[in-house]
Steps between C-alpha positions, in 0.01 A plus 500: 500500500135412554409135473229558239737679263760327291814630334301514177283777648801727552620511139440843343331337200273200535597199290853414399772638735697790354877545520545759774836666439582870500680482166248274331523156346805581288716593798368200699607273210856634495539480876365142496741409222793657683477270803586167325760674283669627817502152653637341183767766465609457862521121461698539175752738659550305821788285366680809365509653848568171677172510694329174594140437593614449859649850504185642338274330755723632783469855369124456464470372855695798634281740299177344628630498855575872471146568371346304790713679762419837344127424501520393867677826584231706327221311680677547834541875442133523399392321819720724714369818340136391532547400865655838583218679320206309650641352821337164432707183502362197325241686291772730363719206406214330317396814311860595411568152364177502300583843360840376379367180352245676277 
């Protein structure tokens, strides 16, 4: 992003930011409302299934660890493919990592 431009300059309509959602504001409202309802429902049902917050945090940690390992695998494969294609070492690693992070 150029230094002289701000995020405000990228909005499709100048002035107040619009809700950008493929289904419109109505769908965005229902999705936004569903997130806290899901959390409250899960917390309400935890005693019925004998699940503690410790168990929930352990499952969350395992899930996040899997996401991080999967992302590292994808980046590694991207670096390997780019190095085989171009024959460059460090430059390929930098470009492949930048391509994955965007």
